[in-house]
N, CA, C and O atoms as CSV, one atom per row, in Angstrom:
chain,resi,resn,atom,element,x,y,z
A,1,MET,N,N,8.857,-12.921,-7.859
A,1,MET,CA,C,7.852,-12.452,-7.095
A,1,MET,C,C,7.771,-10.886,-7.299
A,1,MET,O,O,8.781,-10.226,-7.543
A,2,TYR,N,N,6.515,-10.329,-7.186
A,2,TYR,CA,C,6.359,-8.949,-7.333
A,2,TYR,C,C,5.910,-8.322,-5.946
A,2,TYR,O,O,5.301,-9.011,-5.127
A,3,ILE,N,N,6.192,-7.150,-5.736
A,3,ILE,CA,C,5.911,-6.427,-4.489
A,3,ILE,C,C,5.203,-5.250,-4.836
A,3,ILE,O,O,5.672,-4.487,-5.680
A,4,VAL,N,N,3.972,-4.989,-4.195
A,4,VAL,CA,C,3.284,-3.711,-4.270
A,4,VAL,C,C,3.623,-3.026,-2.939
A,4,VAL,O,O,3.449,-3.545,-1.837
A,5,GLY,N,N,4.121,-1.815,-3.161
A,5,GLY,CA,C,4.526,-1.003,-1.920
A,5,GLY,C,C,3.616,0.240,-1.712
A,5,GLY,O,O,3.371,1.009,-2.641
A,6,PHE,N,N,3.149,0.397,-0.517
A,6,PHE,CA,C,2.390,1.652,-0.290
A,6,PHE,C,C,3.097,2.486,0.806
A,6,PHE,O,O,3.466,1.954,1.853
A,7,ASP,N,N,3.272,3.755,0.559
A,7,ASP,CA,C,3.814,4.741,1.526
A,7,ASP,C,C,2.790,5.744,1.806
A,7,ASP,O,O,2.374,6.493,0.922
A,8,ILE,N,N,2.341,5.780,3.102
A,8,ILE,CA,C,1.342,6.749,3.503
A,8,ILE,C,C,1.865,7.751,4.423
A,8,ILE,O,O,2.315,7.473,5.535
A,9,GLY,N,N,1.789,8.995,3.901
A,9,GLY,CA,C,2.322,10.143,4.767
A,9,GLY,C,C,1.232,11.198,4.935
A,9,GLY,O,O,0.160,11.145,4.332
A,10,GLY,N,N,1.571,12.150,5.783
A,10,GLY,CA,C,0.612,13.193,6.096
A,10,GLY,C,C,0.387,14.170,4.991
A,10,GLY,O,O,-0.667,14.805,4.945
A,11,THR,N,N,1.338,14.323,4.085
A,11,THR,CA,C,1.080,15.257,2.949
A,11,THR,C,C,1.052,14.606,1.555
A,11,THR,O,O,0.416,15.098,0.623
A,12,LYS,N,N,1.770,13.479,1.458
A,12,LYS,CA,C,1.810,12.774,0.279
A,12,LYS,C,C,1.927,11.218,0.517
A,12,LYS,O,O,2.510,10.723,1.481
A,13,SER,N,N,1.317,10.535,-0.452
A,13,SER,CA,C,1.414,9.024,-0.343
A,13,SER,C,C,1.914,8.521,-1.758
A,13,SER,O,O,1.903,9.255,-2.746
A,14,ALA,N,N,2.308,7.345,-1.773
A,14,ALA,CA,C,2.756,6.781,-3.038
A,14,ALA,C,C,2.559,5.240,-3.023
A,14,ALA,O,O,2.442,4.579,-1.991
A,15,VAL,N,N,2.535,4.760,-4.249
A,15,VAL,CA,C,2.391,3.281,-4.500
A,15,VAL,C,C,3.540,2.961,-5.606
A,15,VAL,O,O,3.854,3.738,-6.507
A,16,LEU,N,N,4.057,1.801,-5.401
A,16,LEU,CA,C,5.070,1.356,-6.354
A,16,LEU,C,C,4.940,-0.168,-6.609
A,16,LEU,O,O,4.454,-0.939,-5.781
A,17,LEU,N,N,5.395,-0.523,-7.772
A,17,LEU,CA,C,5.453,-1.989,-8.121
A,17,LEU,C,C,6.906,-2.341,-8.477
A,17,LEU,O,O,7.543,-1.689,-9.305
A,18,ALA,N,N,7.413,-3.424,-7.799
A,18,ALA,CA,C,8.809,-3.893,-8.002
A,18,ALA,C,C,8.763,-5.421,-8.243
A,18,ALA,O,O,7.871,-6.154,-7.813
A,19,LYS,N,N,9.773,-5.797,-8.943
A,19,LYS,CA,C,10.043,-7.246,-9.174
A,19,LYS,C,C,11.238,-7.674,-8.473
A,19,LYS,O,O,12.257,-6.993,-8.593
A,20,THR,N,N,11.240,-8.810,-7.692
A,20,THR,CA,C,12.381,-9.284,-7.083
A,20,THR,C,C,12.845,-10.552,-7.753
A,20,THR,O,O,12.072,-11.317,-8.329
A,21,GLY,N,N,14.185,-10.746,-7.647
A,21,GLY,CA,C,14.783,-11.987,-8.215
A,21,GLY,C,C,16.140,-12.118,-7.663
A,21,GLY,O,O,17.051,-11.366,-8.009
A,22,GLY,N,N,16.295,-13.148,-6.733
A,22,GLY,CA,C,17.546,-13.292,-6.093
A,22,GLY,C,C,17.872,-12.146,-5.197
A,22,GLY,O,O,17.152,-11.878,-4.236
A,23,GLU,N,N,18.988,-11.434,-5.505
A,23,GLU,CA,C,19.395,-10.226,-4.722
A,23,GLU,C,C,18.976,-8.965,-5.392
A,23,GLU,O,O,19.234,-7.873,-4.886
A,24,ASN,N,N,18.337,-9.089,-6.514
A,24,ASN,CA,C,18.004,-7.872,-7.303
A,24,ASN,C,C,16.554,-7.436,-7.148
A,24,ASN,O,O,15.634,-8.247,-7.040
A,25,VAL,N,N,16.392,-6.111,-7.142
A,25,VAL,CA,C,15.018,-5.528,-7.126
A,25,VAL,C,C,14.923,-4.617,-8.313
A,25,VAL,O,O,15.773,-3.740,-8.470
A,26,GLU,N,N,13.889,-4.788,-9.193
A,26,GLU,CA,C,13.673,-4.017,-10.335
A,26,GLU,C,C,12.465,-3.197,-10.101
A,26,GLU,O,O,11.396,-3.794,-9.970
A,27,PHE,N,N,12.498,-1.810,-10.027
A,27,PHE,CA,C,11.356,-0.983,-9.765
A,27,PHE,C,C,10.768,-0.769,-11.161
A,27,PHE,O,O,11.420,-0.286,-12.087
A,28,LEU,N,N,9.420,-1.181,-11.256
A,28,LEU,CA,C,8.700,-1.172,-12.507
A,28,LEU,C,C,7.822,0.103,-12.669
A,28,LEU,O,O,7.700,0.612,-13.783
A,29,SER,N,N,7.228,0.607,-11.609
A,29,SER,CA,C,6.347,1.716,-11.641
A,29,SER,C,C,6.155,2.444,-10.301
A,29,SER,O,O,6.152,1.763,-9.275
A,30,ARG,N,N,6.003,3.712,-10.234
A,30,ARG,CA,C,5.711,4.413,-9.040
A,30,ARG,C,C,4.824,5.559,-9.344
A,30,ARG,O,O,4.963,6.199,-10.386
A,31,LYS,N,N,3.920,5.835,-8.469
A,31,LYS,CA,C,3.021,7.031,-8.511
A,31,LYS,C,C,2.873,7.679,-7.207
A,31,LYS,O,O,2.608,6.999,-6.216
A,32,GLN,N,N,3.033,9.009,-7.136
A,32,GLN,CA,C,2.887,9.772,-5.836
A,32,GLN,C,C,1.678,10.635,-5.999
A,32,GLN,O,O,1.361,11.056,-7.112
A,33,MET,N,N,0.975,10.919,-4.894
A,33,MET,CA,C,-0.186,11.749,-4.852
A,33,MET,C,C,-0.353,12.372,-3.476
A,33,MET,O,O,0.163,11.866,-2.479
A,34,PRO,N,N,-1.078,13.472,-3.443
A,34,PRO,CA,C,-1.313,14.169,-2.101
A,34,PRO,C,C,-2.218,13.263,-1.308
A,34,PRO,O,O,-3.086,12.594,-1.869
A,35,THR,N,N,-2.020,13.237,0.001
A,35,THR,CA,C,-2.852,12.524,0.832
A,35,THR,C,C,-4.080,13.379,1.244
A,35,THR,O,O,-3.985,14.130,2.215
A,36,LYS,N,N,-5.151,13.293,0.580
A,36,LYS,CA,C,-6.349,14.104,0.692
A,36,LYS,C,C,-7.509,13.313,0.806
A,36,LYS,O,O,-7.664,12.359,0.044
A,37,GLY,N,N,-8.404,13.618,1.731
A,37,GLY,CA,C,-9.667,12.854,1.894
A,37,GLY,C,C,-9.664,11.986,3.058
A,37,GLY,O,O,-8.747,12.070,3.876
A,38,THR,N,N,-10.657,11.125,3.205
A,38,THR,CA,C,-10.737,10.131,4.253
A,38,THR,C,C,-9.754,9.003,4.061
A,38,THR,O,O,-9.222,8.846,2.962
A,39,TRP,N,N,-9.513,8.282,4.990
A,39,TRP,CA,C,-8.633,7.110,4.877
A,39,TRP,C,C,-9.100,6.150,3.832
A,39,TRP,O,O,-8.296,5.528,3.137
A,40,GLN,N,N,-10.451,6.020,3.712
A,40,GLN,CA,C,-10.955,5.083,2.666
A,40,GLN,C,C,-10.668,5.685,1.254
A,40,GLN,O,O,-10.273,4.967,0.336
A,41,GLU,N,N,-10.861,6.922,1.120
A,41,GLU,CA,C,-10.570,7.684,-0.246
A,41,GLU,C,C,-9.128,7.545,-0.584
A,41,GLU,O,O,-8.791,7.200,-1.716
A,42,VAL,N,N,-8.270,7.798,0.344
A,42,VAL,CA,C,-6.845,7.640,0.118
A,42,VAL,C,C,-6.431,6.248,-0.308
A,42,VAL,O,O,-5.707,6.049,-1.284
A,43,LEU,N,N,-6.930,5.278,0.480
A,43,LEU,CA,C,-6.554,3.885,0.173
A,43,LEU,C,C,-7.177,3.431,-1.172
A,43,LEU,O,O,-6.601,2.630,-1.909
A,44,ASP,N,N,-8.361,3.973,-1.451
A,44,ASP,CA,C,-8.953,3.555,-2.692
A,44,ASP,C,C,-8.258,4.090,-3.847
A,44,ASP,O,O,-8.129,3.413,-4.867
A,45,THR,N,N,-7.764,5.377,-3.735
A,45,THR,CA,C,-6.984,5.927,-4.872
A,45,THR,C,C,-5.611,5.161,-5.024
A,45,THR,O,O,-5.169,4.910,-6.146
A,46,LEU,N,N,-4.980,4.813,-3.928
A,46,LEU,CA,C,-3.730,4.019,-4.025
A,46,LEU,C,C,-4.038,2.703,-4.547
A,46,LEU,O,O,-3.256,2.211,-5.361
A,47,LEU,N,N,-5.122,2.036,-4.171
A,47,LEU,CA,C,-5.440,0.746,-4.704
A,47,LEU,C,C,-5.708,0.810,-6.145
A,47,LEU,O,O,-5.219,-0.054,-6.872
A,48,SER,N,N,-6.502,1.832,-6.674
A,48,SER,CA,C,-6.658,1.924,-8.133
A,48,SER,C,C,-5.398,2.023,-8.873
A,48,SER,O,O,-5.250,1.447,-9.951
A,49,GLU,N,N,-4.476,2.742,-8.323
A,49,GLU,CA,C,-3.117,2.916,-9.080
A,49,GLU,C,C,-2.412,1.586,-8.939
A,49,GLU,O,O,-1.798,1.181,-9.926
A,50,ALA,N,N,-2.423,0.884,-7.881
A,50,ALA,CA,C,-1.711,-0.362,-7.699
A,50,ALA,C,C,-2.309,-1.434,-8.775
A,50,ALA,O,O,-1.565,-2.155,-9.439
A,51,GLU,N,N,-3.648,-1.461,-8.871
A,51,GLU,CA,C,-4.305,-2.311,-9.770
A,51,GLU,C,C,-3.987,-2.026,-11.185
A,51,GLU,O,O,-3.885,-2.939,-12.004
A,52,ALA,N,N,-3.827,-0.776,-11.492
A,52,ALA,CA,C,-3.474,-0.361,-12.893
A,52,ALA,C,C,-1.987,-0.788,-13.141
A,52,ALA,O,O,-1.660,-1.229,-14.243
A,53,MET,N,N,-1.126,-0.664,-12.162
A,53,MET,CA,C,0.289,-1.105,-12.324
A,53,MET,C,C,0.366,-2.617,-12.559
A,53,MET,O,O,1.132,-3.066,-13.412
A,54,LEU,N,N,-0.411,-3.402,-11.820
A,54,LEU,CA,C,-0.460,-4.834,-11.972
A,54,LEU,C,C,-0.900,-5.189,-13.370
A,54,LEU,O,O,-0.295,-6.026,-14.041
A,55,ARG,N,N,-1.934,-4.558,-13.786
A,55,ARG,CA,C,-2.464,-4.895,-15.160
A,55,ARG,C,C,-1.445,-4.492,-16.292
A,55,ARG,O,O,-1.154,-5.237,-17.228
A,56,GLN,N,N,-0.961,-3.287,-16.107
A,56,GLN,CA,C,0.053,-2.764,-17.162
A,56,GLN,C,C,1.216,-3.657,-17.280
A,56,GLN,O,O,1.774,-3.826,-18.364
A,57,ASN,N,N,1.604,-4.246,-16.172
A,57,ASN,CA,C,2.817,-5.126,-16.158
A,57,ASN,C,C,2.545,-6.627,-16.284
A,57,ASN,O,O,3.409,-7.490,-16.131
A,58,ALA,N,N,1.280,-6.852,-16.575
A,58,ALA,CA,C,0.788,-8.250,-16.699
A,58,ALA,C,C,1.133,-9.236,-15.613
A,58,ALA,O,O,1.451,-10.389,-15.904
A,59,VAL,N,N,1.075,-8.787,-14.299
A,59,VAL,CA,C,1.395,-9.564,-13.192
A,59,VAL,C,C,0.312,-10.567,-12.935
A,59,VAL,O,O,-0.841,-10.189,-12.725
A,60,PRO,N,N,0.635,-11.801,-12.946
A,60,PRO,CA,C,-0.389,-12.844,-12.679
A,60,PRO,C,C,-0.889,-12.811,-11.189
A,60,PRO,O,O,-0.126,-12.524,-10.267
A,61,ALA,N,N,-2.195,-13.117,-11.009
A,61,ALA,CA,C,-2.703,-13.225,-9.709
A,61,ALA,C,C,-1.887,-14.293,-8.955
A,61,ALA,O,O,-1.479,-15.302,-9.529
A,62,GLY,N,N,-1.653,-14.030,-7.602
A,62,GLY,CA,C,-0.903,-14.966,-6.753
A,62,GLY,C,C,0.563,-14.750,-6.900
A,62,GLY,O,O,1.306,-15.447,-6.209
A,63,GLU,N,N,1.057,-13.897,-7.691
A,63,GLU,CA,C,2.520,-13.711,-7.853
A,63,GLU,C,C,3.058,-12.437,-7.209
A,63,GLU,O,O,4.180,-11.998,-7.464
A,64,TYR,N,N,2.187,-11.857,-6.348
A,64,TYR,CA,C,2.542,-10.587,-5.694
A,64,TYR,C,C,2.154,-10.575,-4.272
A,64,TYR,O,O,1.185,-11.224,-3.878
A,65,ILE,N,N,2.907,-9.831,-3.465
A,65,ILE,CA,C,2.560,-9.495,-2.042
A,65,ILE,C,C,2.509,-7.989,-1.876
A,65,ILE,O,O,2.809,-7.271,-2.831
A,66,ALA,N,N,2.148,-7.480,-0.724
A,66,ALA,CA,C,2.107,-5.963,-0.547
A,66,ALA,C,C,2.665,-5.598,0.806
A,66,ALA,O,O,2.569,-6.374,1.757
A,67,GLY,N,N,3.233,-4.449,0.892
A,67,GLY,CA,C,3.701,-3.923,2.169
A,67,GLY,C,C,3.296,-2.454,2.254
A,67,GLY,O,O,3.159,-1.755,1.250
A,68,VAL,N,N,3.102,-2.002,3.559
A,68,VAL,CA,C,2.667,-0.631,3.798
A,68,VAL,C,C,3.686,0.041,4.810
A,68,VAL,O,O,4.090,-0.526,5.825
A,69,SER,N,N,4.027,1.228,4.439
A,69,SER,CA,C,4.853,1.990,5.409
A,69,SER,C,C,3.947,3.217,5.786
A,69,SER,O,O,3.243,3.822,4.978
A,70,CYS,N,N,4.054,3.486,7.043
A,70,CYS,CA,C,3.263,4.571,7.616
A,70,CYS,C,C,3.799,5.031,8.946
A,70,CYS,O,O,4.255,4.183,9.713
A,71,GLY,N,N,3.779,6.337,9.290
A,71,GLY,CA,C,4.234,6.722,10.592
A,71,GLY,C,C,3.294,6.232,11.750
A,71,GLY,O,O,2.093,6.049,11.549
A,72,GLY,N,N,3.815,6.053,12.822
A,72,GLY,CA,C,3.061,5.480,13.969
A,72,GLY,C,C,2.280,6.527,14.741
A,72,GLY,O,O,2.313,7.718,14.434
A,73,PRO,N,N,1.633,6.079,15.674
A,73,PRO,CA,C,1.543,4.694,16.212
A,73,PRO,C,C,0.766,3.800,15.304
A,73,PRO,O,O,-0.178,4.208,14.628
A,74,LEU,N,N,1.204,2.543,15.310
A,74,LEU,CA,C,0.443,1.465,14.564
A,74,LEU,C,C,0.798,0.197,15.218
A,74,LEU,O,O,1.743,0.080,15.998
A,75,ASP,N,N,-0.038,-0.791,14.851
A,75,ASP,CA,C,0.136,-2.189,15.426
A,75,ASP,C,C,0.468,-3.113,14.206
A,75,ASP,O,O,-0.437,-3.582,13.516
A,76,SER,N,N,1.698,-3.344,13.977
A,76,SER,CA,C,2.091,-4.123,12.797
A,76,SER,C,C,1.654,-5.586,12.957
A,76,SER,O,O,1.473,-6.277,11.954
A,77,ALA,N,N,1.481,-6.070,14.187
A,77,ALA,CA,C,1.046,-7.479,14.341
A,77,ALA,C,C,-0.394,-7.732,13.890
A,77,ALA,O,O,-0.735,-8.799,13.380
A,78,THR,N,N,-1.262,-6.658,14.112
A,78,THR,CA,C,-2.692,-6.809,13.620
A,78,THR,C,C,-2.925,-6.075,12.380
A,78,THR,O,O,-4.014,-6.206,11.821
A,79,GLY,N,N,-1.940,-5.244,11.840
A,79,GLY,CA,C,-2.050,-4.574,10.602
A,79,GLY,C,C,-2.991,-3.269,10.675
A,79,GLY,O,O,-3.684,-2.890,9.731
A,80,VAL,N,N,-2.918,-2.660,11.884
A,80,VAL,CA,C,-3.867,-1.572,12.180
A,80,VAL,C,C,-3.001,-0.294,12.313
A,80,VAL,O,O,-2.008,-0.302,13.042
A,81,ILE,N,N,-3.363,0.779,11.629
A,81,ILE,CA,C,-2.865,2.135,11.885
A,81,ILE,C,C,-3.647,2.717,12.957
A,81,ILE,O,O,-4.860,2.877,12.822
A,82,LEU,N,N,-2.979,3.071,14.102
A,82,LEU,CA,C,-3.818,3.430,15.333
A,82,LEU,C,C,-4.273,4.900,15.390
A,82,LEU,O,O,-5.463,5.149,15.585
A,83,SER,N,N,-3.389,5.861,15.229
A,83,SER,CA,C,-3.769,7.238,15.316
A,83,SER,C,C,-2.593,8.149,15.126
A,83,SER,O,O,-2.214,8.843,16.070
A,84,PRO,N,N,-1.977,8.190,13.931
A,84,PRO,CA,C,-0.860,9.031,13.687
A,84,PRO,C,C,-1.223,10.450,13.773
A,84,PRO,O,O,-2.257,10.852,13.240
A,85,PRO,N,N,-0.342,11.322,14.489
A,85,PRO,CA,C,-0.644,12.718,14.577
A,85,PRO,C,C,-0.675,13.389,13.242
A,85,PRO,O,O,-1.423,14.354,13.090
A,86,ASN,N,N,0.107,12.941,12.219
A,86,ASN,CA,C,0.123,13.571,10.894
A,86,ASN,C,C,-0.954,13.142,9.977
A,86,ASN,O,O,-1.034,13.643,8.855
A,87,LEU,N,N,-1.823,12.207,10.402
A,87,LEU,CA,C,-2.970,11.705,9.662
A,87,LEU,C,C,-4.259,11.834,10.419
A,87,LEU,O,O,-4.753,10.825,10.922
A,88,PRO,N,N,-4.852,13.031,10.537
A,88,PRO,CA,C,-6.118,13.158,11.314
A,88,PRO,C,C,-7.232,12.284,10.708
A,88,PRO,O,O,-7.433,12.219,9.495
A,89,GLY,N,N,-7.926,11.631,11.614
A,89,GLY,CA,C,-9.036,10.808,11.114
A,89,GLY,C,C,-8.596,9.338,10.869
A,89,GLY,O,O,-9.448,8.488,10.608
A,90,TRP,N,N,-7.347,9.042,10.945
A,90,TRP,CA,C,-6.819,7.664,10.583
A,90,TRP,C,C,-6.703,7.008,11.972
A,90,TRP,O,O,-5.598,6.772,12.460
A,91,ASP,N,N,-7.800,6.731,12.573
A,91,ASP,CA,C,-7.901,6.056,13.895
A,91,ASP,C,C,-8.349,4.592,13.774
A,91,ASP,O,O,-9.467,4.314,13.343
A,92,LYS,N,N,-7.492,3.690,14.147
A,92,LYS,CA,C,-7.842,2.305,14.111
A,92,LYS,C,C,-8.244,1.809,12.742
A,92,LYS,O,O,-9.245,1.122,12.536
A,93,VAL,N,N,-7.357,2.224,11.793
A,93,VAL,CA,C,-7.627,1.825,10.386
A,93,VAL,C,C,-6.960,0.365,10.158
A,93,VAL,O,O,-5.768,0.124,10.352
A,94,PRO,N,N,-7.856,-0.499,9.747
A,94,PRO,CA,C,-7.474,-1.947,9.394
A,94,PRO,C,C,-6.810,-2.005,8.000
A,94,PRO,O,O,-7.362,-2.607,7.079
A,95,VAL,N,N,-5.636,-1.385,7.849
A,95,VAL,CA,C,-5.099,-1.170,6.544
A,95,VAL,C,C,-4.691,-2.427,5.897
A,95,VAL,O,O,-4.831,-2.509,4.677
A,96,THR,N,N,-4.195,-3.438,6.573
A,96,THR,CA,C,-3.742,-4.651,5.823
A,96,THR,C,C,-4.938,-5.488,5.410
A,96,THR,O,O,-4.906,-6.120,4.355
A,97,THR,N,N,-6.016,-5.509,6.230
A,97,THR,CA,C,-7.231,-6.179,5.759
A,97,THR,C,C,-7.934,-5.465,4.589
A,97,THR,O,O,-8.403,-6.082,3.633
A,98,TYR,N,N,-7.979,-4.111,4.725
A,98,TYR,CA,C,-8.602,-3.359,3.650
A,98,TYR,C,C,-7.923,-3.548,2.270
A,98,TYR,O,O,-8.560,-3.836,1.257
A,99,LEU,N,N,-6.598,-3.366,2.306
A,99,LEU,CA,C,-5.877,-3.566,1.008
A,99,LEU,C,C,-5.785,-5.066,0.622
A,99,LEU,O,O,-5.823,-5.345,-0.576
A,100,GLY,N,N,-5.669,-6.023,1.518
A,100,GLY,CA,C,-5.579,-7.330,1.226
A,100,GLY,C,C,-6.934,-7.960,0.526
A,100,GLY,O,O,-6.898,-8.799,-0.375
A,101,GLU,N,N,-8.055,-7.445,1.063
A,101,GLU,CA,C,-9.285,-7.949,0.486
A,101,GLU,C,C,-9.482,-7.456,-1.007
A,101,GLU,O,O,-10.136,-8.134,-1.800
A,102,ARG,N,N,-8.943,-6.349,-1.334
A,102,ARG,CA,C,-9.116,-5.839,-2.646
A,102,ARG,C,C,-8.073,-6.399,-3.582
A,102,ARG,O,O,-8.367,-6.691,-4.741
A,103,LEU,N,N,-6.817,-6.558,-3.076
A,103,LEU,CA,C,-5.707,-7.034,-3.893
A,103,LEU,C,C,-5.647,-8.595,-3.894
A,103,LEU,O,O,-4.935,-9.193,-4.700
A,104,HIS,N,N,-6.359,-9.188,-3.034
A,104,HIS,CA,C,-6.371,-10.678,-2.944
A,104,HIS,C,C,-4.969,-11.227,-2.756
A,104,HIS,O,O,-4.524,-12.160,-3.424
A,105,CYS,N,N,-4.252,-10.540,-1.734
A,105,CYS,CA,C,-2.888,-11.005,-1.436
A,105,CYS,C,C,-2.540,-10.692,-0.003
A,105,CYS,O,O,-3.313,-10.008,0.668
A,106,THR,N,N,-1.422,-11.155,0.495
A,106,THR,CA,C,-0.855,-10.929,1.735
A,106,THR,C,C,-0.385,-9.500,1.795
A,106,THR,O,O,0.294,-9.044,0.874
A,107,VAL,N,N,-0.724,-8.766,2.855
A,107,VAL,CA,C,-0.225,-7.411,3.057
A,107,VAL,C,C,0.260,-7.255,4.458
A,107,VAL,O,O,-0.431,-7.622,5.408
A,108,ARG,N,N,1.441,-6.712,4.602
A,108,ARG,CA,C,2.178,-6.506,5.873
A,108,ARG,C,C,2.262,-4.964,6.152
A,108,ARG,O,O,2.363,-4.164,5.222
A,109,LEU,N,N,2.220,-4.604,7.372
A,109,LEU,CA,C,2.407,-3.222,7.800
A,109,LEU,C,C,3.662,-3.112,8.540
A,109,LEU,O,O,4.017,-2.024,8.995
């Protein structure tokens, strides 16, 4: 199984691709970038990088899941970033739905 990881912060964000097997985790790729623009612009940039990583590593559809880390407040049950003080304009962002629709996989916050 592969994992796409998203880390969203006030000054920088990152995306990574890892492969799991038993108790081992192999980190295949990582890209960091400034968190600039609207939440849609930031997520679209992260998604573009994630999609490139999946292609470059020939990861088959259906063989990966995704997770998001972000400072709160957030609602992990519904997958919504509520209104973190370090992310102005990120109010009620449906992050797991937004990412999941593009990646066609399960996304957890």
